[in-house]
N, C-alpha and C positions, 0 to 999 in steps of 0.2 A: 403179323405185321403191326397190329395195334400196339402191342407191347414195345416193339422197336420204335414206333413213333413216340410213345410215352417217354422212352429213354432219351430221345432227342430234344425234349422240351427245354431243359436248361440251356442247351446251345441255341435253340431258336429264340428264347427269351433274351439271352445276352446279345445276339445279333440284332434283334428288334430294338432293344434298348439303346444299342449303339447307333442305330439309324434314327431313332425318334427322340431320345433323351426324355421321354415322358413314360413313366412306369405304366399308367393305366392304358394309354394308347398302345404301348408295346404289348401288353398282355392281351388287349383286344385283337391286335394284329396276329399274335401267335394263335389265339383261339380260332380266328378266321382261317389261318393257314392249316390248322389241324382239321377243321371241318372240311376244307377243300381237299386235303390229302385223303381223308376218309371217303369222301364222295367220289373222288377221282382215282381211287385205289387201283382200279383196273388199268389205268394208264401208266402206272409205275413199271419201269423196266427193272427187273431184279439184277440185271447185269450192272446197273448204275448204283452209285452210292446213295443210300436213303437220305443221308444228311444233305448231300448236294441237291437232291431232288426237292427236299423240304425247304432248303434255303432259296432255291429258285422260285418255289411257290410263294414264300414269304416276301421275297424281293419284288416279285411281280405284283403282289397285293399292295405293297408299300408304294410302288411307282403309280399304280392305278389310283390309290387314295391321294397321293400328292397331286396328280393331274386333276382329279376331281375338285380338290381344295382350291387349286389355282383357278379352275373354271368358275367356281363359286366365289372367288375373291376372298377366301378365308385365309387366316394366318397359316403359313406353311407348317406342315406336320413335324418338320425337323426341329422346331423351336420348343423349348420347355425347360423344366428344371432337371439338372443332371443328378443321378444317383449312382453310386458305384454298384456293380453287379454282385459283389460279395461284401460281407461285413468285414471290416478291417479296423485296425487301431486308428486313433485320431490322426496321426501323421499320414498314414496310408490313405485315409479317407480324403484328406485335404489334397494330397498328391493325385489321387484318382480323379477327384473333381476338377483339378486344374488340367489334367491331361484330357479329360472328356471335353472340357471347354475349348482347349486348343484343337482337339480332333474335330469339333463341330465347325471350326473356322476353315477347315479344308474343303475343297470342292467335293461334292457327293461321290464322284467317280473315284477319287483317291481314298476317301473315307471308307467306301465299301470294300475296296481291295485291302486296305490296311486291316479292317475288322476280320475279313475272311481269312487272310493269310496269317496275320500276326496273332490275332486273338483266338480264332477258331482252328488255327493250324491246318488249314486246307492246303492242298498242293496248288501249284499254279494252274495245272490242267483242270482241277475241280473248280477252282475260282473262275477260270475262263468259261467253263461250261455253265456255271450258275449265272454269270453276268452276260453270257452270249457274245464274248469278245475273244480275239486270239490270245494265246498265252504270252506272246511278245508284248501285247498291250497291257496285260496284267503286270508284267515285270516292269515296264516303263512307268505305269501309274504307281506301282508300289515304290519304286525308287524316288519318283517325284514327291509322292506323299510323305515318305520318310524324311526326305530333305526339307520339305516345307514344315513338317512337324518339328524337326530339329531347330530350324530357323525361328519358328514361333516360340519354342521353349527358350531359346537363347534371349529373344527379345523380352520375354516375361521375366527372366532371371536377371536381366541387366538392371543395374540401379538407375533410377531416374536422373537425368541431367539437371544440374542446377544452373540457373542463370547468374552470372557474375557481372557486376557493373564496374 
């Protein structure tokens, strides 16, 4: 099981970075997730997808930290500097940063679903299981999230209006 968990680390890091946009905080979250998975290994159901179980653990840790930060009146964990998950050429890096910035403007519910379905390529059922919501809610959040992302991208691409006297 330990080797299978190690193989999931790149997916966990990508999901955590998408949630947090802070590399160090994301790596800390992944580390805590792995520690929790190893200590709670007996609770894992082999019939269930390991990735889905790990994503559920990671998301629950993220939500707990977010709540704790709000209670302590700290800055939200969602803010930070964006970095693309993979090295790319200059143009791809700029586009990736722009897309991450737009993604961060979406509500957390839509952002989570977009990351799990579009980036991690999980099924609607797996995503619903991770988030603890019905599959129909996953589909509607995904549709609304994609539409909102399209709208934000069109606004970002639109040339600024000039005032004419």
